One Martini backbone bead per residue (centre of mass of N, CA, C, O) as a GRO file, in nm:
protein
  191
    1MET     BB    1  -5.327  -2.187  -6.867
    2LYS     BB    2  -5.470  -1.939  -6.759
    3VAL     BB    3  -5.428  -1.638  -6.655
    4ILE     BB    4  -5.383  -1.551  -6.313
    5ARG     BB    5  -5.531  -1.311  -6.105
    6ARG     BB    6  -5.598  -1.094  -5.899
    7THR     BB    7  -5.887  -1.080  -5.694
    8ALA     BB    8  -6.168  -1.049  -5.501
    9LEU     BB    9  -6.078  -1.273  -5.302
   10VAL     BB   10  -5.905  -1.108  -5.110
   11ALA     BB   11  -6.143  -0.960  -4.979
   12ALA     BB   12  -6.294  -1.211  -4.882
   13ALA     BB   13  -6.064  -1.326  -4.710
   14ALA     BB   14  -6.037  -1.087  -4.516
   15ALA     BB   15  -6.320  -1.129  -4.391
   16VAL     BB   16  -6.190  -1.419  -4.271
   17THR     BB   17  -5.885  -1.365  -4.179
   18LEU     BB   18  -5.733  -1.434  -4.441
   19THR     BB   19  -5.437  -1.494  -4.623
   20LEU     BB   20  -5.493  -1.434  -4.964
   21ALA     BB   21  -5.321  -1.515  -5.277
   22ALA     BB   22  -5.326  -1.435  -5.617
   23CYS     BB   23  -5.128  -1.536  -5.874
   24SER     BB   24  -4.962  -1.548  -6.148
   25SER     BB   25  -4.894  -1.740  -6.396
   26SER     BB   26  -4.721  -1.888  -6.607
   27THR     BB   27  -4.669  -1.796  -6.958
   28GLY     BB   28  -4.534  -2.085  -7.087
   29ALA     BB   29  -4.779  -2.247  -7.137
   30ALA     BB   30  -4.891  -2.520  -7.302
   31THR     BB   31  -5.117  -2.633  -7.507
   32SER     BB   32  -5.359  -2.893  -7.418
   33ALA     BB   33  -5.531  -3.158  -7.429
   34PRO     BB   34  -5.722  -3.348  -7.278
   35SER     BB   35  -5.748  -3.628  -7.152
   36THR     BB   36  -5.907  -3.913  -7.194
   37ALA     BB   37  -6.027  -3.934  -6.912
   38ALA     BB   38  -6.138  -3.645  -6.903
   39SER     BB   39  -6.310  -3.662  -7.173
   40GLU     BB   40  -6.490  -3.911  -7.075
   41ALA     BB   41  -6.589  -3.740  -6.863
   42ALA     BB   42  -6.868  -3.615  -6.764
   43ALA     BB   43  -7.035  -3.352  -6.723
   44THR     BB   44  -7.152  -3.216  -6.411
   45PRO     BB   45  -7.438  -3.091  -6.341
   46ALA     BB   46  -7.564  -2.868  -6.139
   47ALA     BB   47  -7.848  -2.788  -5.943
   48GLY     BB   48  -7.730  -2.579  -5.763
   49GLY     BB   49  -7.472  -2.396  -5.625
   50THR     BB   50  -7.212  -2.399  -5.447
   51ILE     BB   51  -6.934  -2.555  -5.370
   52VAL     BB   52  -7.036  -2.636  -5.087
   53ASP     BB   53  -7.314  -2.738  -5.163
   54ILE     BB   54  -7.222  -2.962  -5.361
   55ALA     BB   55  -7.023  -3.112  -5.174
   56SER     BB   56  -7.241  -3.172  -4.948
   57THR     BB   57  -7.426  -3.348  -5.176
   58SER     BB   58  -7.176  -3.520  -5.244
   59GLU     BB   59  -7.018  -3.795  -5.299
   60GLY     BB   60  -6.685  -3.794  -5.138
   61PHE     BB   61  -6.682  -3.489  -4.954
   62GLY     BB   62  -6.701  -3.494  -4.635
   63THR     BB   63  -6.411  -3.424  -4.543
   64LEU     BB   64  -6.382  -3.159  -4.691
   65VAL     BB   65  -6.616  -3.013  -4.557
   66ALA     BB   66  -6.507  -3.037  -4.268
   67ALA     BB   67  -6.244  -2.880  -4.331
   68VAL     BB   68  -6.370  -2.616  -4.428
   69LYS     BB   69  -6.507  -2.558  -4.159
   70ALA     BB   70  -6.251  -2.572  -3.972
   71ALA     BB   71  -6.105  -2.332  -4.154
   72GLY     BB   72  -6.318  -2.103  -4.236
   73LEU     BB   73  -6.419  -2.137  -4.574
   74VAL     BB   74  -6.719  -2.111  -4.645
   75ASP     BB   75  -6.756  -1.812  -4.727
   76THR     BB   76  -6.548  -1.814  -4.952
   77LEU     BB   77  -6.679  -2.071  -5.118
   78ASN     BB   78  -6.960  -1.891  -5.133
   79GLY     BB   79  -6.860  -1.696  -5.306
   80PRO     BB   80  -6.837  -1.557  -5.625
   81GLY     BB   81  -6.577  -1.562  -5.760
   82PRO     BB   82  -6.430  -1.774  -5.937
   83PHE     BB   83  -6.363  -2.131  -5.890
   84THR     BB   84  -6.108  -2.385  -5.867
   85VAL     BB   85  -6.142  -2.720  -5.745
   86PHE     BB   86  -5.916  -2.953  -5.607
   87ALA     BB   87  -6.083  -3.231  -5.480
   88PRO     BB   88  -6.054  -3.427  -5.231
   89THR     BB   89  -6.131  -3.722  -5.142
   90ASP     BB   90  -6.195  -3.937  -4.898
   91ALA     BB   91  -5.967  -4.131  -4.988
   92ALA     BB   92  -5.743  -3.918  -4.982
   93PHE     BB   93  -5.760  -3.860  -4.677
   94ALA     BB   94  -5.719  -4.163  -4.587
   95ALA     BB   95  -5.410  -4.163  -4.714
   96LEU     BB   96  -5.303  -4.030  -4.497
   97PRO     BB   97  -5.127  -4.014  -4.245
   98ALA     BB   98  -5.150  -4.114  -3.946
   99GLY     BB   99  -5.309  -3.832  -3.777
  100LEU     BB  100  -5.314  -3.582  -3.968
  101LEU     BB  101  -5.610  -3.503  -3.986
  102ASP     BB  102  -5.658  -3.469  -3.685
  103ALA     BB  103  -5.449  -3.243  -3.652
  104LEU     BB  104  -5.575  -3.041  -3.861
  105LEU     BB  105  -5.866  -3.024  -3.702
  106LYS     BB  106  -5.745  -2.857  -3.500
  107PRO     BB  107  -5.774  -2.540  -3.387
  108GLU     BB  108  -5.452  -2.481  -3.381
  109ASN     BB  109  -5.459  -2.566  -3.720
  110LYS     BB  110  -5.633  -2.373  -3.900
  111GLU     BB  111  -5.423  -2.221  -4.080
  112LEU     BB  112  -5.296  -2.474  -4.207
  113LEU     BB  113  -5.554  -2.586  -4.330
  114ALA     BB  114  -5.612  -2.340  -4.507
  115LYS     BB  115  -5.352  -2.360  -4.669
  116ILE     BB  116  -5.407  -2.639  -4.791
  117LEU     BB  117  -5.685  -2.582  -4.921
  118THR     BB  118  -5.594  -2.326  -5.095
  119TYR     BB  119  -5.397  -2.510  -5.270
  120HIS     BB  120  -5.673  -2.628  -5.426
  121VAL     BB  121  -5.711  -2.325  -5.535
  122VAL     BB  122  -5.838  -2.143  -5.818
  123SER     BB  123  -5.875  -1.882  -6.002
  124GLY     BB  124  -6.141  -1.944  -6.166
  125LYS     BB  125  -6.292  -2.114  -6.451
  126ILE     BB  126  -6.177  -2.452  -6.512
  127LEU     BB  127  -6.215  -2.653  -6.757
  128ALA     BB  128  -6.112  -2.935  -6.908
  129ALA     BB  129  -6.084  -2.794  -7.197
  130ASP     BB  130  -5.867  -2.570  -7.054
  131VAL     BB  131  -5.641  -2.752  -7.000
  132THR     BB  132  -5.293  -2.709  -6.916
  133ASP     BB  133  -4.972  -2.699  -6.907
  134GLY     BB  134  -4.841  -2.605  -6.584
  135ASP     BB  135  -4.815  -2.333  -6.383
  136VAL     BB  136  -5.034  -2.252  -6.099
  137ALA     BB  137  -5.189  -2.036  -5.913
  138THR     BB  138  -5.294  -2.009  -5.593
  139VAL     BB  139  -5.467  -1.886  -5.330
  140GLU     BB  140  -5.226  -1.935  -5.133
  141GLY     BB  141  -4.961  -1.851  -5.358
  142GLN     BB  142  -4.880  -2.104  -5.480
  143SER     BB  143  -4.782  -2.352  -5.701
  144ILE     BB  144  -4.906  -2.570  -5.944
  145LYS     BB  145  -4.886  -2.878  -6.132
  146ILE     BB  146  -4.988  -2.928  -6.459
  147SER     BB  147  -5.084  -3.238  -6.624
  148THR     BB  148  -5.157  -3.428  -6.947
  149MET     BB  149  -4.992  -3.672  -6.899
  150ASP     BB  150  -5.157  -3.948  -6.849
  151GLY     BB  151  -5.341  -3.752  -6.755
  152VAL     BB  152  -5.466  -3.555  -6.517
  153THR     BB  153  -5.253  -3.354  -6.305
  154VAL     BB  154  -5.181  -3.251  -5.953
  155ASN     BB  155  -4.898  -3.294  -5.824
  156GLY     BB  156  -4.975  -3.613  -5.913
  157ALA     BB  157  -5.269  -3.591  -5.887
  158LYS     BB  158  -5.553  -3.740  -5.990
  159VAL     BB  159  -5.806  -3.688  -6.203
  160VAL     BB  160  -6.144  -3.837  -6.156
  161THR     BB  161  -6.323  -3.568  -6.181
  162VAL     BB  162  -6.510  -3.352  -6.394
  163ASP     BB  163  -6.708  -3.078  -6.411
  164VAL     BB  164  -6.835  -2.957  -6.139
  165VAL     BB  165  -7.078  -2.740  -6.161
  166THR     BB  166  -7.119  -2.414  -6.030
  167ASP     BB  167  -7.214  -2.095  -5.944
  168ASN     BB  168  -6.876  -2.039  -5.849
  169GLY     BB  169  -6.770  -2.287  -6.043
  170VAL     BB  170  -6.536  -2.569  -6.009
  171ILE     BB  171  -6.502  -2.928  -5.984
  172HIS     BB  172  -6.213  -3.142  -5.922
  173ALA     BB  173  -6.136  -3.457  -5.861
  174ILE     BB  174  -5.894  -3.604  -5.636
  175ASP     BB  175  -5.658  -3.874  -5.515
  176ALA     BB  176  -5.512  -3.634  -5.344
  177VAL     BB  177  -5.333  -3.465  -5.112
  178ILE     BB  178  -5.197  -3.148  -5.137
  179LEU     BB  179  -4.887  -2.995  -5.051
  180PRO     BB  180  -4.719  -2.754  -4.965
  181PRO     BB  181  -4.376  -2.719  -4.967
  182ASP     BB  182  -4.387  -2.573  -4.657
  183VAL     BB  183  -4.514  -2.844  -4.552
  184ASP     BB  184  -4.468  -3.041  -4.247
  185ALA     BB  185  -4.606  -3.331  -4.159
  186ALA     BB  186  -4.406  -3.454  -3.955
  187ALA     BB  187  -4.407  -3.213  -3.756
  188LEU     BB  188  -4.706  -3.228  -3.685
  189LEU     BB  189  -4.693  -3.526  -3.572
  190ALA     BB  190  -4.470  -3.453  -3.343
  191LYS     BB  191  -4.661  -3.274  -3.146
   0.00000   0.00000   0.00000
């Protein structure tokens, strides 16, 4: 994966009072060709619009769009970017433990929801052809693990649709919601 550095995203995120930091990825990642599944999926050209615009008008991202709105991230993801979003599908959100999504959507959990959502975002526009194995820094600040063995995965979540190109980046749909290592879902449900 290309080395990702702090970008103007930090300034945009500050404008929406979120603390977002993009760190550089590990430099030892080996280049690998995209998986068969990823290379067989046709690139989906967007009709034009930002990540939020395209997700809002695409089937399967209704829950993600509602979460982005609840977290106050619309302005950030409508910003200039570019961003790569590993976007959980509606089915991915439905697979969360019972009650977790409802808890995350509560106003008192807005910062935690933003943390989880920005863990799905990488600075830069990374198309399927550019994917390599390795750890990549997220906008949230921690790294995700990209693997191309047996199909492209992000922290074990499978990429199910690639290269939904937007005016400010690209969306890759994934089949699970990935949580930062320091987020305790069980503790949130126990509240």
